[in-house]
N, C-alpha and C positions, 0 to 999 in steps of 0.2 A: 048411719049404719050402711045403707045402700051405697053411698059414695065411697065409704071405706072398702066395701066388698069389691066394687068396680075397680078401685085403685089397685087392690091386691091382684085382681085378675089381669089388669093391664101390666103390672109389674112382672107377673109370671110369663106373660106373652113376650115382653121385652127380653127377659132372660132366655126364653126358648129361642127367640130369633137370634140373639147374640151367639148362643151355642151352635145353632145351625150354621151361622155365618163362619164361625171359627172352624167347625168341622169341614165345611166346604173348602176353606183355604188349605187345611191340612191335607185333604184328599188330593187337591190340585198339586200340592208340593210333593206328595208321595208319588203321584203319577208322573210328575216331571222328572224325578230321579229314578224312575223305573220300579217303584215299590208299591204303587197304589193299585195296580191292576193284576197283581200276581195271584194265581190260584194256589190251592194246596199242593199240587204237583210241582209247581214252580218253586214254592218255598222249600219243599223237600229236596229239590235238586240243587239248592243254593249251597255254595261252599260253606263249611262250618265257620270259618273265619269271618266271612261277611255276615252270616247270620248272628254270630256272637257280637260283632261290632254294632249291628242294628239294635241288639238287646241292650247294650251299654248306652247307646245314644238315647233310647227311649226312657231310660231311668235317670238320665243326667239331671233333669229338673226335679226329680222326686226325692232322691237320696242326697246326702251331704256331699260337698265338693271333695272332701277327703275320701269318702267311700267310692266316689266316681274315679278318683285317681287310683285307688287300689284295684278297682275292676279293670281299668285300662292296663295296669301292670300285669294282672292275670291274663288278660286278653293277649298281651304280647307273647306270652309263653305258648298259648293255645294256637295262635296264628302261625308261629314259627314251626310248629310240629304237625298239627292236623288241620291247619287252616284251609288247605286246598281240597279236603275230602268232602264230597257232597253230604249234606245232613242225613239223608236216608241211607247212605252207605257206611256211616260211622258205626264201628263196633267197639266193644269193651276193650279189646286189645289195643286199639288206636288210642283210647283214653289212657291206658296204662303206659303206652310209649310216650305220650305227651307228659305225663307226670314224672316218669323216670328221667326225662331230658331236662327237668328243671335245674338241678345242680350244675350240669354241664353248660347249659345256656347262660345261667347266671354268672358262672366263672368267665365264659367267653366275653360277655357284655361288660363285666367289671374290668377285665384286662384291657379291653378296647377303650373303655373310658379312661383308665389309668394312662394308657399310651397317649391319648389326646391331652390329658392334663400335663404329662411330662413334656410333650412337644410345646405346649403353650408356655410352660415355665421356662423352657430353654429359649423360646423366642423373646420372652420378657427379659431374660438375663442378657441376651445379646443386644437388646435395645436399651439396656441400662435402666430398666423400669422395675426390676425386681428388688424390693426393699427388704424382704424377709423370706428366708428359705426354710419354713417349717417342714419337718418330715411328713411324708404322706402317711395317712392312716392305713392299716392293713386292708388288703382286698377282702371284702366280705362276700361269701358264697352262700346262696340260698340252700336250705336243707329241708328236713322233714316238715317243718312248720309251713314253709311256702308250698311244698308239694301238696299238703293237705288243703291249703287255701285254693290252689289251682284246681284240684279235683272238685272241691265244693262249687267253684265258679262254673266249671263245665256242667256239673249236675244242675245248677240253677238255670243255665241257658237251655239245657235239654228239657227240664221241667216246663219251662215256658213254651217250648216247641210242642210238647205233649198236650199242654193245656189249650194251645191254639189249633190242635189236631193237624199239625204239620208232619209229625211222626207218630208212630203208634206206641213206642216205649222208650224209656230212658235207659240207654245202655251203660251210662256211667254209674248206675245204682247196683251193678253186679257186686255180689258179696266179696269176691276176692279182692276187689279194689278197696273196699272198706277195711279189710283185714291187713292188706299190704301197706296202706297209707293212712295209718291212724293219726288222729290229731295228737301231737306231742304234748308233753307236760308244759305248763305255763312257763314263759320266759321270765315272769315276774314273781319272785318268791317274797313272802312277807318276812319282816324282821322278827326274830324271836324276842321274847319279852325283855331279856337282859340286854340284847342288842338295841332294842327300842329305847331302853333307858339311857344307854351310852349315846345313841343318836340324838335324843332330846337334849342331853347335856351339852353336846357340841353345838346344836342349833341355838340353845339359849345363850351361849357365849359369843354369838355373832353380834357385831355392832348393829344398831338400829338402822334398818334399810329394807329395801324391797326383798332381798334374799331371805332375811330373817323372817319377815312377815309371811312370805310365801311358804317357807318350809314349816313354820309353826301352824299355819292355817291348814295345810295339807295333813300334817301329823295329827292335829287335834279334832278334825271334823270328818275325815274320810271322804272328802269331796274329790272329784276328778280334777286333774291339772287344768283342763280347759275351763272348768267352772271357777276355779280359783283365779285364773287370769281375767275372768269376766266380772269379778266382783266390783260393784260400785260403792262409793262412800256410803250411800243411803242404805246399802244392804246390811250394814253393821248397826245393831241395836244395843246400846250400852246397857249394863246391868241396872235393873230397877231395884226398888226396895225389896229385899228378900229373894230376888230372882237372879238368874244367870244372864250374862250377855249372850246375844244370839247373832247369827248371820243368816241372811236369806239367800238361798240358792235358786235363782230364777232365770239364769242366762248362762251361756257358754261362749267362749271365743272361738270363732271359726274363720279361717282365712284372714286373720288380723282384725276382725270386726266382732263386736259384742252383739250377739243375737239372742233374743228372748226365746225360751223354750216354746215350742208349738205342738209337740207331739202328744203330750198328756199332762194332766194336772199333777200326776205323781212325781214329775220331775221338779216341780216347784215345792221346795220344802225349806223348813227353818231348822237349823241345828244349833245347839248350845255351844258356847266357848268357855273353856276353863279360864280361871281368873288371870293366870299369867299371860296366856295368849291374848285375852281381851285387853289387858293393860298395854301390851306391845302394839296391838292394832290401834288403840286410842292414842298412844304416843305418836305413832306413825301418821295418823290423820292430822294431828296438830302440827307435826313437822311439815306435812304436805301443805297445810293451810298457810303456814309461814312462808314457805317457798313460793307458793302462788301469789301471796300478797306482795312479795318483793318484785314480782314480774307484773304487777298490776292486774292480776287475774283473781277470780272469785272461786272458792271451793264450793261446789254444788253437790247435791245428793247423787246426781248422775255422773259425777267425775269418777273415772276408773280409780279404784283403790290402789292398784299397782300400775305404774307407768309414768311416763314423763308428760306433764301438763294434762292435756285432754285425751291423749292417745293411750290405749291399753298396752301393757307390756307384751311383746311378742313371745311366742313359745320358744323360738330359737335363742333369743337373748336370755330368757329365763333358764333354758337348758344349759347354756354356757356357764352361767353363774352356779347352777346346780352341780354340774360336773366338777367345777373347781372346788366347791364346798365338800362334796362327798369324798373326793380324792384326798383332800387335806384332813378330813375327819376320820379317814381310815375305812370308808365304806365305798371305795371305788367300784363302779359297775352297777350300783344301786340305781334303779329308775324311779322317777317321781311317782309313778303309779303304785310302786311297792308300798308307799305310805297308806294308800287306800286299803290295800290288802292287810297291812299291819293293823290298821284301825279296826277292821272287821274281825280279824282273827283274835285280837286281844279282848275285844268286847264279847265275842261269843264264848271265849274261854272263861270269862268272868260272869257269864250268865246273862249278858245283855242281849237286847234285840237287834235286828238288822235294820 
């Protein structure tokens, strides 16, 4: 007992020493780049763009890569408009100017990108390396949804500054900003019940393959697209005697890799599958088993349900197949996430739980 207690005390000491060592390394790194010895006055005098950039850097290892990429996008708008203004001199009107500039900057950057794409295509044409000349997609310009997100980002940065006592108040929380730049209606609308029936009929007529499995699983479970792409063979539980088939949702695909959930146990759940979807999934697993056998590979419980051999299906590849399917089915413009909203809406309308 005494030995165990001493061992526990030694372990705590080792952990404390490790933390102190890492903190010392971090302090040296901050001081080397001019950030470790700043006092509150120096932080308050820092340009907002630099302060916001440090905020994004601090969060890079805490939030998902996709969320970090979004914050860098919002940061680009903020730096282009109010980036040079010292933190302590920032006023609500500056924030308003930043948000109002979002559509204009978005169009400028989109046209500049299109110009580079056209120059690159012309160069490839002159070099004789242009095999296919598909038309460019229309230039997309950010609107109210992006304005709302940029405003929210500026607020979060200033909330952090208030919490750290670098400024006394958050000027981005002025009421006129909230009234002027409301969060728009969702871009993803659920299918109505009659539309959902027609959609399911089109999905059922697809040949057995990854597209059919993906669409049916999304439609019948209400899971997120990134969860569907992360399903492994072992996540599927065939129907037992008197019971329904089930699928376990315990992971999501991020940056092309399957990652287990870590944020909460509530993300790990099991949902039932209807008989038709379960039969399609079972048939697909057998097809996948035969395909791997021909290549001398073994189907394992950890094998991705959707994807070639041992690699999960990428979202971009899935989205191309999805776009082709919904266009041919007469539902052009419908997003994969709409099936999650459809699932929830129909269940609630029929008295089901969430």
